[in-house]
C-alpha positions as a Markdown table, in Angstrom:
| # | Residue | x | y | z |
|---|---|---|---|---|
| 1 | Met | 3.2 | 31.0 | 2.8 |
| 2 | Lys | 4.0 | 32.0 | 6.8 |
| 3 | Ile | 4.6 | 29.1 | 8.6 |
| 4 | Ala | 5.5 | 28.6 | 12.0 |
| 5 | Leu | 6.5 | 25.2 | 13.2 |
| 6 | Leu | 6.4 | 24.1 | 16.8 |
| 7 | Ala | 7.7 | 20.5 | 17.6 |
| 8 | Asn | 8.8 | 17.9 | 20.3 |
| 9 | Phe | 12.1 | 17.1 | 18.1 |
| 10 | Ser | 14.9 | 19.5 | 16.5 |
| 11 | Thr | 13.0 | 20.9 | 13.5 |
| 12 | Gln | 16.5 | 21.9 | 11.9 |
| 13 | Phe | 16.1 | 19.8 | 8.7 |
| 14 | Leu | 12.1 | 19.8 | 8.9 |
| 15 | Asp | 13.0 | 23.6 | 8.7 |
| 16 | Glu | 15.1 | 23.0 | 5.3 |
| 17 | Lys | 13.0 | 21.3 | 3.9 |
| 18 | Leu | 9.8 | 23.0 | 3.9 |
| 19 | Ala | 11.9 | 26.5 | 3.5 |
| 20 | Ala | 12.1 | 25.5 | -0.2 |
| 21 | Arg | 8.8 | 27.3 | -0.6 |
| 22 | His | 7.7 | 28.6 | 2.7 |
| 23 | Arg | 8.9 | 31.7 | 5.2 |
| 24 | Val | 9.7 | 29.3 | 8.0 |
| 25 | Phe | 9.5 | 30.5 | 11.7 |
| 26 | Ser | 10.7 | 27.9 | 14.2 |
| 27 | Pro | 11.2 | 29.7 | 17.8 |
| 28 | Pro | 14.5 | 28.8 | 19.5 |
| 29 | Gly | 14.9 | 26.3 | 21.7 |
| 30 | Phe | 14.2 | 22.4 | 22.2 |
| 31 | Ser | 10.7 | 20.9 | 22.8 |
| 32 | Val | 9.2 | 24.4 | 23.7 |
| 33 | Trp | 6.2 | 24.1 | 21.3 |
| 34 | Met | 3.8 | 23.9 | 24.7 |
| 35 | Ser | 5.1 | 26.7 | 25.9 |
| 36 | Gln | 5.8 | 28.8 | 22.9 |
| 37 | Ser | 2.1 | 27.6 | 22.2 |
| 38 | Leu | 0.8 | 29.2 | 25.4 |
| 39 | Ala | 2.8 | 32.3 | 25.3 |
| 40 | Pro | 4.1 | 33.1 | 22.3 |
| 41 | Ser | 7.2 | 35.0 | 22.1 |
| 42 | Pro | 7.4 | 38.6 | 20.5 |
| 43 | Glu | 9.2 | 37.3 | 17.7 |
| 44 | Phe | 6.8 | 34.7 | 17.1 |
| 45 | Val | 3.8 | 37.1 | 17.3 |
| 46 | Ala | 5.3 | 39.4 | 15.2 |
| 47 | Phe | 6.1 | 36.8 | 12.5 |
| 48 | Ala | 2.0 | 36.7 | 12.5 |
| 49 | Pro | 1.9 | 33.3 | 10.6 |
| 50 | Glu | -0.6 | 31.8 | 7.9 |
| 51 | Ala | -0.5 | 28.1 | 9.4 |
| 52 | Val | 1.1 | 26.6 | 12.6 |
| 53 | Val | 2.5 | 23.4 | 12.1 |
| 54 | Leu | 2.2 | 21.5 | 15.4 |
| 55 | Ala | 4.4 | 18.2 | 14.9 |
| 56 | Val | 4.4 | 16.1 | 18.5 |
| 57 | Asp | 6.0 | 12.6 | 18.3 |
| 58 | Ala | 5.1 | 10.1 | 20.8 |
| 59 | Asn | 8.4 | 8.6 | 19.9 |
| 60 | Met | 10.3 | 11.8 | 21.6 |
| 61 | Gly | 8.3 | 11.0 | 24.6 |
| 62 | Gly | 7.4 | 13.6 | 27.3 |
| 63 | Glu | 4.6 | 15.7 | 27.6 |
| 64 | Leu | 1.5 | 14.7 | 24.6 |
| 65 | Asp | -1.5 | 16.2 | 25.1 |
| 66 | Val | -1.7 | 18.9 | 22.2 |
| 67 | Gly | -5.5 | 19.8 | 23.4 |
| 68 | Pro | -4.3 | 23.0 | 25.5 |
| 69 | Ala | -1.7 | 23.9 | 22.6 |
| 70 | Leu | -4.2 | 24.3 | 20.3 |
| 71 | Ala | -6.5 | 25.9 | 22.3 |
| 72 | Ala | -4.5 | 28.4 | 23.0 |
| 73 | Leu | -2.6 | 29.0 | 19.3 |
| 74 | Ala | -6.6 | 29.2 | 18.0 |
| 75 | Glu | -6.6 | 31.9 | 20.4 |
| 76 | His | -3.0 | 33.9 | 19.8 |
| 77 | Phe | -4.0 | 33.4 | 16.1 |
| 78 | Pro | -6.7 | 33.7 | 15.0 |
| 79 | Ala | -6.1 | 33.7 | 11.1 |
| 80 | Ala | -4.1 | 30.7 | 10.9 |
| 81 | Arg | -4.9 | 27.6 | 9.8 |
| 82 | Ile | -3.7 | 25.0 | 12.5 |
| 83 | Ile | -1.9 | 21.7 | 11.1 |
| 84 | Val | -1.1 | 18.8 | 13.4 |
| 85 | Pro | 0.7 | 15.9 | 11.6 |
| 86 | Asp | -0.6 | 12.3 | 12.0 |
| 87 | Ile | 2.7 | 11.0 | 12.2 |
| 88 | Ala | 2.0 | 7.5 | 13.9 |
| 89 | Ala | -0.1 | 6.6 | 11.1 |
| 90 | Leu | 2.5 | 8.0 | 8.5 |
| 91 | Ala | 4.9 | 5.8 | 10.2 |
| 92 | Ala | 2.6 | 2.9 | 9.8 |
| 93 | Asp | 2.1 | 3.6 | 6.1 |
| 94 | Phe | 5.9 | 4.1 | 6.0 |
| 95 | Gly | 6.8 | 0.9 | 7.7 |
| 96 | Glu | 10.0 | 0.2 | 8.3 |
| 97 | Gly | 12.7 | 2.6 | 8.3 |
| 98 | Phe | 11.0 | 5.5 | 8.9 |
| 99 | Tyr | 12.8 | 6.2 | 12.0 |
| 100 | Asp | 16.6 | 6.3 | 12.7 |
| 101 | Glu | 17.9 | 6.0 | 16.2 |
| 102 | Arg | 21.3 | 7.5 | 14.8 |
| 103 | Met | 19.6 | 10.5 | 14.4 |
| 104 | Arg | 17.5 | 10.5 | 17.2 |
| 105 | Ser | 21.3 | 10.8 | 18.9 |
| 106 | Leu | 23.3 | 13.0 | 16.7 |
| 107 | Ala | 20.4 | 15.5 | 15.8 |
| 108 | Ala | 17.7 | 15.3 | 18.8 |
| 109 | Met | 15.6 | 14.4 | 15.6 |
| 110 | Pro | 14.3 | 10.5 | 15.3 |
| 111 | Tyr | 13.7 | 10.0 | 11.3 |
| 112 | Ser | 15.5 | 9.0 | 8.4 |
| 113 | Leu | 16.2 | 10.8 | 5.7 |
| 114 | Ala | 13.4 | 9.3 | 3.7 |
| 115 | Gly | 10.9 | 9.0 | 7.0 |
| 116 | Leu | 11.7 | 13.4 | 7.3 |
| 117 | Glu | 11.0 | 13.4 | 3.3 |
| 118 | Ala | 7.8 | 11.9 | 4.1 |
| 119 | Leu | 6.7 | 13.8 | 6.9 |
| 120 | Ala | 7.7 | 17.2 | 4.9 |
| 121 | Gly | 6.1 | 15.8 | 2.3 |
| 122 | Glu | 2.5 | 15.2 | 4.6 |
| 123 | Val | 2.9 | 18.7 | 6.0 |
| 124 | Glu | 2.8 | 20.2 | 2.0 |
| 125 | Leu | -0.1 | 18.4 | 1.6 |
| 126 | Ser | -1.8 | 19.6 | 4.4 |
| 127 | Leu | -1.2 | 22.6 | 3.4 |
| 128 | Ser | -2.0 | 22.3 | -0.1 |
| 129 | Ser | -5.8 | 21.1 | 1.5 |
| 130 | Gly | -6.6 | 25.0 | 2.9 |
| 131 | Gln | -7.4 | 25.2 | -0.7 |
| 132 | Gly | -10.2 | 22.8 | 0.0 |
| 133 | Val | -11.5 | 19.3 | -0.4 |
| 134 | Arg | -9.9 | 18.1 | -4.0 |
| 135 | Lys | -11.6 | 15.4 | -5.6 |
| 136 | Ala | -9.3 | 14.5 | -8.6 |
| 137 | Leu | -5.7 | 12.7 | -9.1 |
| 138 | Ala | -3.7 | 13.6 | -12.5 |
| 139 | Leu | -0.9 | 10.7 | -12.2 |
| 140 | Asp | 1.7 | 10.6 | -14.2 |
| 141 | Leu | 2.8 | 6.7 | -16.4 |
| 142 | Asp | 6.3 | 6.3 | -16.4 |
| 143 | Gly | 8.1 | 6.4 | -13.8 |
| 144 | Thr | 5.0 | 6.9 | -11.1 |
| 145 | Leu | 2.8 | 4.3 | -12.2 |
| 146 | Trp | 6.0 | 1.9 | -13.3 |
| 147 | Asp | 9.1 | 2.0 | -13.1 |
| 148 | Gly | 10.4 | 2.5 | -16.5 |
| 149 | Val | 9.8 | 4.2 | -19.8 |
| 150 | Val | 7.0 | 2.3 | -21.8 |
| 151 | Gly | 8.0 | 3.9 | -25.5 |
| 152 | Glu | 12.0 | 2.8 | -25.3 |
| 153 | Asp | 11.7 | -0.2 | -22.5 |
| 154 | Gly | 8.2 | -2.1 | -23.9 |
| 155 | Val | 5.5 | -3.0 | -21.9 |
| 156 | Ala | 8.1 | -6.2 | -21.0 |
| 157 | Gly | 10.4 | -4.2 | -19.7 |
| 158 | Ile | 8.3 | -1.8 | -17.4 |
| 159 | Arg | 7.8 | -2.9 | -13.5 |
| 160 | Pro | 4.7 | -1.7 | -12.5 |
| 161 | Arg | 4.4 | -0.7 | -8.6 |
| 162 | Arg | 1.6 | -2.6 | -7.5 |
| 163 | Glu | 1.0 | -1.7 | -4.0 |
| 164 | Phe | 1.3 | 2.1 | -4.9 |
| 165 | Gln | -1.5 | 1.2 | -7.7 |
| 166 | Leu | -3.6 | -1.0 | -5.7 |
| 167 | Ala | -3.3 | 1.6 | -3.1 |
| 168 | Leu | -4.5 | 4.0 | -5.2 |
| 169 | Lys | -7.3 | 1.9 | -6.2 |
| 170 | Arg | -8.4 | 2.0 | -2.4 |
| 171 | Leu | -8.6 | 6.2 | -3.0 |
| 172 | Ala | -10.8 | 5.6 | -6.1 |
| 173 | Glu | -13.4 | 3.0 | -4.1 |
| 174 | Arg | -13.7 | 6.2 | -1.8 |
| 175 | Gly | -14.4 | 8.1 | -4.6 |
| 176 | Val | -11.2 | 9.7 | -5.8 |
| 177 | Ile | -11.2 | 10.5 | -9.7 |
| 178 | Leu | -8.8 | 8.9 | -11.0 |
| 179 | Thr | -7.2 | 10.8 | -14.4 |
| 180 | Ala | -3.7 | 10.1 | -16.6 |
| 181 | Leu | -1.3 | 13.2 | -17.7 |
| 182 | Ser | 1.5 | 11.3 | -19.7 |
| 183 | Lys | 4.5 | 13.1 | -22.1 |
| 184 | Asn | 4.1 | 9.3 | -24.6 |
| 185 | Asn | 2.9 | 7.9 | -27.7 |
| 186 | Ala | -0.5 | 6.8 | -27.0 |
| 187 | Ala | -0.3 | 3.4 | -28.7 |
| 188 | Asp | 2.7 | 2.6 | -26.8 |
| 189 | Val | 0.9 | 3.0 | -23.3 |
| 190 | Glu | -2.4 | 1.4 | -24.3 |
| 191 | Pro | -0.9 | -2.2 | -24.5 |
| 192 | Val | -0.3 | -1.6 | -20.9 |
| 193 | Trp | -3.6 | -1.5 | -19.4 |
| 194 | Ser | -4.2 | -5.3 | -20.1 |
| 195 | Asp | -0.7 | -6.7 | -18.4 |
| 196 | Ser | -1.4 | -8.9 | -16.2 |
| 197 | Arg | 0.9 | -7.3 | -14.0 |
| 198 | Met | -1.2 | -4.0 | -13.9 |
| 199 | Glu | -3.8 | -3.5 | -10.9 |
| 200 | Leu | -5.0 | -0.3 | -12.6 |
| 201 | Arg | -6.7 | -0.9 | -15.6 |
| 202 | Arg | -7.9 | 1.8 | -18.5 |
| 203 | Gly | -11.3 | 1.5 | -16.9 |
| 204 | Asp | -10.4 | 2.9 | -13.6 |
| 205 | Phe | -9.4 | 6.6 | -15.2 |
| 206 | Ala | -12.0 | 9.1 | -15.9 |
| 207 | Ala | -10.2 | 10.5 | -18.1 |
| 208 | Val | -6.5 | 10.9 | -19.8 |
| 209 | Lys | -4.5 | 13.2 | -21.7 |
| 210 | Ile | -1.6 | 11.0 | -23.3 |
| 211 | Asp | 0.2 | 13.4 | -26.0 |
| 212 | Trp | 3.3 | 15.6 | -25.9 |
| 213 | Asn | 1.6 | 19.1 | -24.9 |
| 214 | Pro | 2.0 | 20.8 | -22.3 |
| 215 | Lys | 0.7 | 19.0 | -18.8 |
| 216 | Ser | -0.9 | 22.7 | -17.2 |
| 217 | Gly | -2.6 | 22.8 | -20.3 |
| 218 | Asn | -3.6 | 18.9 | -20.2 |
| 219 | Leu | -4.7 | 19.2 | -16.6 |
| 220 | Ala | -6.8 | 22.2 | -17.4 |
| 221 | Ala | -8.3 | 20.0 | -20.3 |
| 222 | Leu | -8.9 | 17.5 | -18.0 |
| 223 | Ala | -10.7 | 19.8 | -15.5 |
| 224 | Arg | -13.4 | 21.1 | -18.4 |
| 225 | Glu | -14.2 | 17.7 | -19.5 |
| 226 | Leu | -15.1 | 16.8 | -16.2 |
| 227 | Asn | -16.4 | 20.2 | -15.5 |
| 228 | Leu | -13.5 | 20.2 | -12.3 |
| 229 | Ser | -12.0 | 23.3 | -11.6 |
| 230 | Pro | -8.3 | 22.4 | -11.7 |
| 231 | Glu | -8.0 | 23.3 | -8.1 |
| 232 | Ala | -9.8 | 20.0 | -7.5 |
| 233 | Phe | -6.5 | 18.2 | -8.4 |
| 234 | Val | -3.4 | 17.0 | -7.1 |
| 235 | Phe | -1.1 | 16.6 | -9.9 |
| 236 | Ile | 1.7 | 13.5 | -8.8 |
| 237 | Asp | 4.8 | 12.9 | -11.1 |
| 238 | Asp | 8.1 | 11.9 | -10.4 |
| 239 | Arg | 9.9 | 14.5 | -12.7 |
| 240 | Ala | 11.0 | 17.3 | -10.5 |
| 241 | Val | 11.0 | 19.3 | -13.9 |
| 242 | Glu | 7.2 | 18.8 | -14.6 |
| 243 | Arg | 6.4 | 19.3 | -10.9 |
| 244 | Glu | 7.7 | 23.0 | -10.9 |
| 245 | Arg | 6.2 | 23.4 | -14.6 |
| 246 | Met | 2.7 | 22.5 | -12.6 |
| 247 | Arg | 3.3 | 25.0 | -9.5 |
| 248 | Ala | 4.2 | 27.8 | -11.8 |
| 249 | Ala | 1.1 | 27.6 | -14.5 |
| 250 | Arg | -1.7 | 25.9 | -11.8 |
| 251 | Pro | -0.6 | 27.1 | -8.5 |
| 252 | Glu | -4.2 | 26.2 | -7.3 |
| 253 | Val | -2.9 | 22.7 | -8.1 |
| 254 | Ala | -1.9 | 20.0 | -5.1 |
| 255 | Thr | 1.5 | 19.2 | -6.6 |
| 256 | Pro | 3.4 | 17.4 | -3.6 |
| 257 | Glu | 6.8 | 16.3 | -4.3 |
| 258 | Trp | 7.7 | 13.1 | -5.4 |
| 259 | Asn | 10.2 | 10.0 | -4.0 |
| 260 | Ala | 10.6 | 6.4 | -4.7 |
| 261 | Asp | 12.0 | 5.8 | -1.1 |
| 262 | Thr | 8.2 | 7.6 | 0.1 |
| 263 | Leu | 6.1 | 6.1 | -2.6 |
| 264 | Arg | 4.9 | 3.3 | 0.0 |
| 265 | Ala | 3.7 | 6.6 | 2.6 |
| 266 | Leu | 2.5 | 9.3 | -0.5 |
| 267 | Ala | -1.3 | 7.5 | -0.5 |
| 268 | Gly | -1.9 | 7.4 | 3.1 |
| 269 | Ser | -0.6 | 11.2 | 3.4 |
| 270 | Leu | -3.0 | 11.9 | 0.1 |
| 271 | Ala | -5.8 | 10.1 | 2.0 |
| 272 | Arg | -5.6 | 11.9 | 5.2 |
| 273 | Cys | -4.6 | 15.4 | 3.8 |
| 274 | Cys | -6.4 | 15.9 | 0.5 |
| 275 | Phe | -9.3 | 12.9 | -0.1 |
| 276 | Pro | -11.4 | 13.1 | 3.5 |
| 277 | Ala | -12.6 | 9.2 | 3.3 |
| 278 | Gly | -16.2 | 9.4 | 1.9 |
| 279 | Val | -19.4 | 8.8 | 3.8 |
| 280 | Thr | -22.3 | 8.7 | 1.0 |
| 281 | Glu | -22.8 | 6.4 | -1.7 |
| 282 | Glu | -22.4 | 9.6 | -4.1 |
| 283 | Asp | -19.0 | 9.4 | -2.9 |
| 284 | Arg | -17.8 | 5.8 | -3.2 |
| 285 | Arg | -19.4 | 6.1 | -6.5 |
| 286 | Arg | -17.7 | 9.3 | -7.8 |
| 287 | Gly | -15.2 | 7.5 | -9.7 |
| 288 | Glu | -18.3 | 5.7 | -11.8 |
| 289 | Met | -20.2 | 9.3 | -12.3 |
| 290 | Tyr | -17.5 | 10.7 | -14.2 |
| 291 | Arg | -16.2 | 7.7 | -16.3 |
| 292 | Ala | -20.2 | 7.9 | -17.0 |
| 293 | Arg | -19.7 | 12.0 | -18.0 |
| 294 | Ala | -16.6 | 11.5 | -20.2 |
| 295 | Arg | -19.3 | 8.7 | -22.1 |
| 296 | Arg | -21.9 | 10.9 | -22.2 |
| 297 | Gly | -19.3 | 13.9 | -23.8 |
| 298 | Glu | -18.4 | 11.3 | -26.3 |
| 299 | Phe | -21.6 | 10.6 | -27.1 |
| 300 | Ala | -22.9 | 14.1 | -27.7 |
| 301 | Ala | -20.6 | 14.6 | -30.6 |
| 302 | Gly | -22.3 | 16.0 | -33.5 |
| 303 | Leu | -25.9 | 16.2 | -31.8 |
| 304 | Thr | -27.8 | 19.6 | -30.8 |
| 305 | Lys | -28.3 | 19.8 | -27.5 |
| 306 | Glu | -31.5 | 19.4 | -27.6 |
| 307 | Glu | -31.1 | 16.2 | -29.3 |
| 308 | Tyr | -28.6 | 15.1 | -27.0 |
| 309 | Leu | -31.2 | 15.6 | -23.9 |
| 310 | Val | -34.1 | 13.4 | -25.5 |
| 311 | Arg | -31.7 | 10.4 | -26.4 |
| 312 | Leu | -30.1 | 10.7 | -22.9 |
| 313 | Asn | -33.2 | 9.2 | -22.0 |
| 314 | Thr | -32.9 | 11.3 | -18.6 |
| 315 | Glu | -35.5 | 10.1 | -15.3 |
| 316 | Phe | -35.8 | 12.5 | -12.7 |
| 317 | Asp | -36.9 | 12.0 | -9.1 |
| 318 | Ile | -37.7 | 15.0 | -7.3 |
| 319 | His | -39.2 | 14.1 | -3.6 |
| 320 | Pro | -39.6 | 14.9 | 0.1 |
| 321 | Ala | -36.1 | 14.7 | 1.2 |
| 322 | Arg | -35.4 | 11.5 | 3.9 |
| 323 | Met | -33.3 | 11.4 | 7.1 |
| 324 | Glu | -30.8 | 9.1 | 5.2 |
| 325 | Glu | -30.0 | 11.7 | 2.8 |
| 326 | Ala | -29.3 | 14.0 | 5.6 |
| 327 | Glu | -25.6 | 13.8 | 5.0 |
| 328 | Arg | -25.9 | 13.8 | 1.1 |
| 329 | Ile | -27.6 | 17.0 | 1.2 |
| 330 | Ala | -25.3 | 18.4 | 3.9 |
| 331 | Gln | -22.3 | 17.8 | 1.4 |
| 332 | Leu | -24.1 | 19.3 | -1.5 |
| 333 | Ser | -24.6 | 22.9 | 0.7 |
| 334 | Ala | -21.2 | 22.4 | 1.8 |
| 335 | Arg | -19.8 | 21.8 | -1.6 |
| 336 | Thr | -21.5 | 23.1 | -4.3 |
| 337 | His | -20.7 | 26.6 | -5.1 |
| 338 | Gln | -21.5 | 28.0 | -8.6 |
| 339 | Phe | -25.1 | 26.6 | -8.7 |
| 340 | Asn | -26.3 | 27.5 | -4.8 |
| 341 | Val | -28.2 | 30.5 | -4.7 |
| 342 | Ser | -27.8 | 31.2 | -1.2 |
| 343 | Gly | -24.0 | 30.1 | -0.3 |
| 344 | Asn | -25.9 | 28.7 | 2.9 |
| 345 | Val | -23.8 | 25.5 | 4.6 |
| 346 | Tyr | -25.4 | 23.2 | 6.8 |
| 347 | Gly | -24.5 | 20.0 | 9.0 |
| 348 | Ala | -26.2 | 16.7 | 8.5 |
| 349 | Asp | -28.0 | 17.0 | 12.1 |
| 350 | Glu | -29.3 | 20.7 | 11.0 |
| 351 | Val | -30.8 | 19.0 | 7.4 |
| 352 | Arg | -32.6 | 16.5 | 9.7 |
| 353 | Ser | -34.4 | 18.9 | 11.7 |
| 354 | Met | -35.4 | 20.7 | 8.5 |
| 355 | Ile | -36.8 | 17.8 | 7.1 |
| 356 | Ala | -38.9 | 17.3 | 10.5 |
| 357 | Asp | -39.8 | 20.9 | 10.7 |
| 358 | Glu | -43.3 | 20.0 | 8.5 |
| 359 | Gly | -43.3 | 24.3 | 8.0 |
| 360 | Arg | -40.4 | 23.9 | 5.6 |
| 361 | Ile | -40.3 | 22.0 | 2.3 |
| 362 | Leu | -37.0 | 19.9 | 1.4 |
| 363 | Leu | -37.2 | 18.9 | -1.8 |
| 364 | Ser | -34.1 | 16.2 | -3.0 |
| 365 | Ala | -33.3 | 15.6 | -6.4 |
| 366 | Cys | -32.0 | 12.3 | -7.9 |
| 367 | Leu | -30.8 | 11.8 | -11.8 |
| 368 | Arg | -30.7 | 8.8 | -13.9 |
| 369 | Asp | -29.8 | 8.2 | -17.8 |
| 370 | Arg | -28.5 | 5.6 | -20.2 |
| 371 | Phe | -24.9 | 5.8 | -18.9 |
| 372 | Gly | -25.9 | 5.8 | -15.0 |
| 373 | Asp | -27.0 | 6.4 | -11.9 |
| 374 | Glu | -26.0 | 10.1 | -11.2 |
| 375 | Gly | -27.5 | 10.1 | -7.1 |
| 376 | Leu | -28.5 | 12.7 | -5.4 |
| 377 | Ile | -27.5 | 16.0 | -7.3 |
| 378 | Gly | -29.7 | 18.6 | -5.7 |
| 379 | Phe | -32.3 | 20.4 | -3.4 |
| 380 | Val | -34.7 | 23.2 | -2.8 |
| 381 | His | -35.2 | 24.6 | 0.9 |
| 382 | Tyr | -38.3 | 26.5 | 1.1 |
| 383 | Ala | -38.7 | 28.2 | 4.8 |
| 384 | Gly | -39.8 | 31.3 | 5.7 |
| 385 | Gly | -42.5 | 31.3 | 2.8 |
| 386 | Ala | -39.8 | 31.5 | 0.1 |
| 387 | Ile | -37.3 | 29.5 | -1.8 |
| 388 | Val | -34.4 | 30.0 | 0.7 |
| 389 | Asp | -31.6 | 27.3 | -0.8 |
| 390 | Phe | -31.7 | 25.8 | -4.1 |
| 391 | Ser | -28.3 | 24.2 | -5.0 |
| 392 | Leu | -27.4 | 21.8 | -7.4 |
| 393 | Ser | -24.5 | 19.7 | -8.3 |
| 394 | Cys | -22.5 | 21.1 | -11.5 |
| 395 | Arg | -22.8 | 17.6 | -13.0 |
| 396 | Ala | -26.4 | 18.5 | -13.3 |
| 397 | Met | -26.6 | 21.6 | -14.9 |
| 398 | Asp | -27.6 | 22.0 | -18.5 |
| 399 | Arg | -30.1 | 19.0 | -18.0 |
| 400 | Thr | -32.9 | 20.6 | -16.9 |
| 401 | Val | -33.7 | 19.1 | -13.8 |
| 402 | Glu | -33.4 | 22.5 | -12.2 |
| 403 | Phe | -37.0 | 22.8 | -13.8 |
| 404 | Ala | -38.4 | 19.8 | -12.6 |
| 405 | Met | -37.4 | 21.0 | -8.9 |
| 406 | Glu | -39.1 | 24.2 | -9.2 |
| 407 | Ala | -42.3 | 22.9 | -10.5 |
| 408 | Glu | -42.6 | 20.2 | -7.7 |
| 409 | Leu | -42.1 | 23.0 | -5.0 |
| 410 | Glu | -45.3 | 24.8 | -7.3 |
| 411 | Arg | -47.3 | 21.4 | -6.8 |
| 412 | Met | -46.6 | 21.0 | -3.6 |
| 413 | Leu | -47.1 | 24.6 | -2.3 |
| 414 | Leu | -50.4 | 24.4 | -4.5 |
| 415 | Ala | -51.4 | 21.5 | -2.6 |
| 416 | Arg | -50.9 | 23.3 | 0.5 |
| 417 | Gly | -53.5 | 26.3 | -0.8 |
| 418 | Ile | -50.0 | 28.5 | -1.2 |
| 419 | Gly | -50.3 | 30.2 | -5.2 |
| 420 | Glu | -46.9 | 32.9 | -4.4 |
| 421 | Leu | -43.7 | 31.7 | -4.7 |
| 422 | Pro | -40.7 | 33.9 | -3.4 |
| 423 | Ala | -37.3 | 33.3 | -3.6 |
| 424 | Val | -34.0 | 34.8 | -2.3 |
| 425 | Tyr | -30.6 | 35.3 | -4.6 |
| 426 | Val | -27.9 | 36.0 | -2.3 |
| 427 | Pro | -24.7 | 36.8 | -4.9 |
| 428 | Thr | -21.5 | 34.8 | -3.7 |
| 429 | Ala | -17.9 | 35.0 | -4.9 |
| 430 | Lys | -18.8 | 32.0 | -6.9 |
| 431 | Asn | -22.4 | 31.8 | -7.8 |
| 432 | Ala | -22.6 | 33.9 | -10.7 |
| 433 | Pro | -23.8 | 30.6 | -12.6 |
| 434 | Ala | -27.1 | 30.9 | -10.4 |
| 435 | Gly | -27.9 | 34.4 | -10.5 |
| 436 | Asn | -30.4 | 33.9 | -14.0 |
| 437 | Leu | -32.1 | 30.9 | -12.4 |
| 438 | Phe | -35.3 | 32.4 | -11.0 |
| 439 | Ser | -35.5 | 34.8 | -14.1 |
| 440 | Ser | -35.5 | 31.1 | -16.2 |
| 441 | Phe | -37.9 | 30.1 | -14.2 |
| 442 | Gly | -40.1 | 33.5 | -15.2 |
| 443 | Phe | -40.1 | 34.8 | -11.8 |
| 444 | Glu | -40.7 | 39.0 | -11.3 |
| 445 | Thr | -37.7 | 40.6 | -9.6 |
């Protein structure tokens, strides 16, 4: 990726870190971030960055209002992403040792080497988040969740990284899906989960792959098992060779650098850059839902599709959307790409207006079964005399809920004296799975 780096400190060392995987442009001169934002040099314009990193640290003093710079950069480089690392939050996560006054004096750069690594890592994660909000962490075990190798040192010989595990647990409580990828003997790992020093237990993970197969293939298998795409994952591994193998085989997976010295800052960087805070009940319960999905997969073994659906004891709740569901419906419109007939994206305020409009019908679909409550998993929107939106979460596909949604919409329209139900399908790059939805209802094309 082509990155322009503007800062109020010397960027030489940060340039070198980022240049390992990117083309980096830094304009000459010290603390020229504001002047280069307002009036980019010809060299800056010719570079045509895909991303501009605006790194301004209050500890360096000087003018810190980045608003004018952001507005100017957006005007000069409309196709580029503008990234502003939250250095204050990163420093707070890192704690003592982030800054080094000697480096400020010697190199006009205020960070310790470990602090610089943490800042470079935050920038890398921000760049990777441009592929979309991530949903899952794929975590190595030996050397990552604990110090040591359980197959060689035994359970007593490893040292769980409890602070890091607690930070991961907090991410899981916000809805981040935890999975594990380990090259190990499963029997060696199993006793670790019950060790009293561990903060994370086996039940905190939606799925694990513990064997000696390539981790890139195992991540793809985890993605299929959880009905996620690989680009929904962030991969954390202490071994550089495993990170490089993942980057080569699965470039769509976010694979940040790993350093034991910067570990305390990593979870905060993940939260800011890859896993925005959940705002809905479904977000907070996402890990629980995906663990239930794994149990459903085990339950389905040996059953036909019809037997599986019957024995799930599925219950649908299709009802007019409620104001308190607006955030979740807006979220579904933005995140549901495959089973979405329109590709329309709505904000929560727009959804509230749709709910209040008596000329429209907006139905919410909720689902539960013997393994748990899936929450609000879909919506259908009727406006202007036709279905303009029909969106269903991937975790509810193949559960027949779409037929219940269509039937309830027909019932409500008949109550209004409307006997015809036109529908609109707008092809997008990702919604081919929804292409046959209306024909499956028996609609004529």
